[in-house]
Each structure stands twice: as structure tokens, then as C-alpha cells.
N, C-alpha and C positions, 0 to 999 in steps of 0.2 A: 385483492379487492381493497381498494383505498377506504380509509375511515370515513370519508365524507359519505360513501356510499353506503356503508353499513350502517351510520348513524341516521340516514334519511330514512331506511326502512329495516329496522333490526329484526322486526317480526318476520321478515322473509328468510332469515338466515339461523340455520341450526348451529348452536354453539359447540356442541360435542365435549370431549373430555380435556382439550387443549385449546388455548387461544394464544397466538403470537402476535406480538406488536412490534414489528421493526420500525426503525425510523427515529428521529429526534424531536418530533413536534409533541411537546409535553401536553399542551392542552387538549389535542387529539386523544392521546393515550388516556388521560384523565376522564375524558368524555366516554370512551369506549369501555374502560373500567366500570364507570358508573352504571352504564347500560347493561353490561354482561352482569353485573352483581344484582340488579333488579330481576334480569332473566332467570340467573341460577338460583338466588336466595329467596326472591319474592318477598314476602312479608316477614321472613326470619329476622331475628336479630343479627344484623350484619357485624357487629362488634364480635359476638361469639362465633359466627361461622366463617369469618374472613381472616386470613392470616396473610401478613407480610414478611418476606425474606429479602435480605439483600445479597444479590448473587455473588459479590466478592468475598463473603464470609460464610455463606450456608454450605452445607453439604448435601448430597442427594438423598442420604439416608433421611434426614430431618424432614425435607420436602416430602419424601414418599410416604413417611410415617404420618404426616399432617393431612395428606389426602386420603389416606385410609382411616383416619381416626373417627371412631364412632362416638357421637356426643349426645348427652342427654338433652341438649338445648336444640340441637337441630339434626336433620337427616342428610343435609347437603353442606358442601363446603367448597370455599374458594380460596386457593392458594395462589399468591401473586409472589413472583421472584422480580424484584426491580435489579436495573443494571445487570442484567443476567447474561451479557456475552462470555464472561470468563467461566460463569457457571455450565453454561452450555458447552463450551469448549473442553473443559475438564470432565464432563460427564456424559458426553454425546452417546457413547455405547448404553450406559445406564438408562438415558432418557428413552432410546429407542425401544429397550425392553420394557420399560415402563408403559409405553404406548402400546405395547402388544397385548398387554392385560391391563388396562387403565381401571382407576377406581370408577365404579358406576355412576355414583352420586356425586362426584368431586370434579371440579375443573381446575386445571393449572393454567395461569397465565404468566407467559415469559415475556418480559419488557427487555428488548434488545435493540441494540443501534443496527446492526446488520444480519441479514438472514439469507444465506446462499441458497437459492431454490433446487440446486441440483444434489444437495445431500440426502442421504436416506431418511434422516430426521425430519427435513423439511417435506419430503414428498409424504411422509406417514402423517405428519402434522395437517398437512393440506388435505389429506383424504378423509381423516376422521375428525378434525376440528376446523378452526377459522385461523387465517392468517390475515391480519387486517393492517395495512399499510398505514403508518402514521408519519408519513413524510411531508414536507413542505410543498405547498401548492405554488404554482407560479403562472404567469400568462393568462390565456383564456380560461384555465382551470380554476385560477383564484378569482378571477372576475365572476365567474358563475357561482362559486361558493359564496362569495360575497353578497351577490344579489339574492341568492336562495336564503342565506341565514338572515338577512335583512327582512325578507318577506315573512320567513316562518317566526322569527323571535319577535320583530316589530310590527309587522302588517303594514311595512312601507316598501315602495318601490324605490330601488337605488339604480339610477341610470347607470349604463355603461361608461360613460365619461366620468361620472362621479367615482365609481368603483376603481377606474384606473388611476385617477388622480390620488384616491385615498391609500392605495398601495405605494404610489412614488413618494407621498409625503411619511407615511408611517411604516413602511416596510411590509414583509410579508410574514411576519409573526401572527399566527392565528389568534394566540389569547389577546394580544394588543388590538388586533383589527376588531375583535368582538367588543372590547371595550369602546373602541371609536364609534362602532354603530350604535351602541347603547347611548352614547353622548349625542351623537347626531339625531337620533330618533326623538330624544327629549328636547333638542334644539328646534327641529321644525314642528313640534307640537302636533296641530291637528292636521297639518299638510300630509298628504299621503306619498309625496315623492321627496327624495333626496337627491340634490343636484350638484354639480360642480362647484357652484357658489357656496353652497352650504359648508362643502369640504374646506373650501379656502378660508371660510369665517371661523371654523372651529379647530381645524387640525393644524398643527404646527408649534405647539408648546412642547418641544422634544425634550426638554429638561425633565418636565413632570412625567412624560411617558417614559423616559428612560429610568427613572426613579422606580417607577411601577414595574419596568421589566427587571430591574435590578432585585427588588423584593421578592418577585415571584420566582426569580431564578434561585435565591437563596432558599425559598420555600420548597422548590422542586429539585434540590440537590445539584443545581448547575452553578457551582462555585465559581468557575472559571467565567462564565457569562457575567455574573454579578460583579467580579473584580473588574472586569473590562467595562461595564457601565459606570462603575465608580470612577475609573479613570478617567472616562469621557466627561463626566460631570465636573471632576476637579479641574482639567485641563480647561474647561469652558468657563471656569471661574465661578462655579456654583458654591455656595459658602458651605463649610463643612457642617455647622448647625443645621442648616435648611436640609442638607442631606440626611441628617440624623433624625429631623423631624419626620422626614417621609419614612424613613425605617421605623422609628418609634410608632407611628401611625398604625402600622400593619401588625407589628410584633407585640404591641402592647394588648391588642385584643386577643392575640392568641396565648398571652401570659394570663389574661383574665379567664379565658376558657380554660386552661388547664387547672386554675384555682376551682373554678365551678365544677370540673369534672372529679376533681380530687375530693369534692364533697359528696360524690355519688351521683351525679347526673351523667346521663349518656353522652359520649363524647360530641357527636352532632348536634345534639340538643344544647350542649354547653357552649359550643361555637356560634349557634344562632343568638344564644341569649348574650353572647359577648359582643353581638352586633358585628359579626363577620358577614360580609356580603354573601347573599344565597349560593352565587355560583363559584365562590371560594370555600365553601363549607368542606366538600370532598377533598380537595386537595391540601386543605388546612389540616383536616384530620389525618391525612396521610403523612403530612410532615411531622406533627407531633408523635405519632406512632414511629416514625422513622428515627427521629433524634432521641426517643425514649423519655419516659417521665423525668428522671433526674436531671437532664439537661432542660426539659420544658419548664421545670421549676426555677431554673436559673435566669429565664429570659428578664423578667423585671431587673435582676441584679445586674446583668450585662448592659441593658440599656441606661440604668441609672448611672453606673461606672462610667460608660462612654460620655453620658451627658456631663457628669462632673468634671471629667478629664478636660473636655472640650472648653468648659465655661472657667476653670480655675487655671488652666495651663499645664502642661507635662513636658518632660524632656523628650517624650516619644512626639514625632511630627503627627499633625493632624490626619494626614494621608494614612500613616500605618495605624493610628489608632482606629480609624473607620474600616481599614482592612482587617485587623485583628476581631473587630466586632463582627463583620460579615462571617469570617472564619468560625466564631464562636456559635453564632446563630446557625449556620449550616450543620452544626453537629460533628463537624470536622476536627475534633479537639481530642 
């Protein structure tokens, strides 16, 4: 089942003790996790009932213990293993045993790039849980998704020609396309239809959009994609200070949210108070948890250092300075 099918009618699907998210479309994975969290945890405090692990560093015992943990704050738990390919490969037998007698009130979410359907583990997961494909859409499937998303989120009709032109100009990255739809809906105002001329008028500022893709990639743990975007911007002649301005626009808000949360505010509320866009609250919270508080508290410092070095000059090239900043912000230090 593709994520778009699940997200269209999640109430029709029973979650079960395991949810597997194969694919590389981060925006879909985040949307599915958000919906699954609501289904499993309901009105419980998600911070107390939700645990993230990184697949490259965690072990099966820790994951199993978390699934079986009894908490005074909640009777249900959601345990998410991100970048879980290595984790699955190293613990396939243990995971099969775990699914033989799963925790009754906990759900394990595996975020993987690939998920061969012919393995015993995959067959068991499909039988007792959910496998939600988070892969890129293309062709007519992407066109239909755009039209349906535009109708549901913005109450606008996106013509087929407009949808096809949008993908030609902006690509098939779903998160970026959702941003374009929001801008287009605002642009047409009270008009109920978005046509190809609207696409031509609004879409095409690829440098700005590439900057958003870059910052989202850093936030979502896709450092390689972020560095590729940086390279494209620099080759196209984008000024390093302007690139830094786009980075700072995003990560200053996250630094502010970190400070608010440090004073006792729940993380999602802190992000909203820091004026993070509503759709970015959940992935931003995931980012801050992933890099950890010690790194999150350095965000301001890293941004200020980069700004000072670019303004005053440095023996290190501007390209390398920006690359170093992206590595720092990604938490890979």
C-alpha cells in the first residue's frame, strides 16, 4: 500500500504491532508517522510515549525493552527506528521472534530504504502490521496526487495541464510540491481553479526553492542531498551570504525553540512559539531530538560563527565554510 492511499483514509487500516516505511520520500514518512502517532497514542503526551532510535547505532535489546516498558505516564508506546536498514539486516532473526509475541500496546516503526517482500520478516510484518510504501510518485500517479492534495488542502481545482507543468518545473519531490501548491492557492485567491498560466507566473524561482530543499534535507538527515543543493547554488552564482541567510532563516527558529523548550515548554509548543510553520513542527521536533540537546544548544553559535567568518574573511574558502556549517547543523560531527 502506498502512503498516499493510507493517508487518504487511515481509519480504514488497522495499525497492528509493526509499521514498516520503505522508500526515500521523507515528507510521506513524516506524514505517516504523524498519523500513526495520533492513532496509537491519541491524546497522550507524545513526548513521554514516543521514542526514536537511530538504526546505525541502536541494538535490538534496547528497542525491545522500550516496546515492553510500562510507564506511569502512558499505557501505549510508539518506538521508531530511523535509518533502519543496518538494524534490520543485523537483527532479522531477533525481529522475527519479536513479532511472534509482540508487545500488546506498543507499535514498532521501521524507517527503511528497501524492504524485500519475499523474506520471512516482511511476510510476518505484512500479516500482522502495516507496510506503507513511501516512494516517489511519477506520471499519472503524481498528477492525481497533486490534484487530490490541492482539492483537500486548498479547496482548489488543479487542472491536469497545470499539474503536469508544475512537475516539469519543480520536479517530483512531494514536500517541495506541497509548498508550491500552498503558494499557488494563495496566488489565485478566490479563484477556484489553478491553471497552467498560474504555474508559469509563480513557479520557476529555483534558487529559492533549492535553498528550501537544502535546509529541509539537513533537517531530515539527508546531508548528501543538502551538499548537492549547495553545490548547485554556488555554481549558479548565488552569493554565499544569501545562501547563509536562507539557512539562518530556518535554523534560528529551531535555536529559539530549543531555548524555549529548555525553560520547560513542551517541544512542539516551543516550536510553534518560535513561529515554525505548522507543517514543519513535527519534522523539526524529530530533527532536534535526533541531534540531541547539546548540539541543538549550539545552533545559534554555529550560525553566528559562519556569519562572522563570511563577513570578515577567512583563510578557508566560502564553499568549505558553508559545507562545514551544513555538516554541523546535520548533527554529523
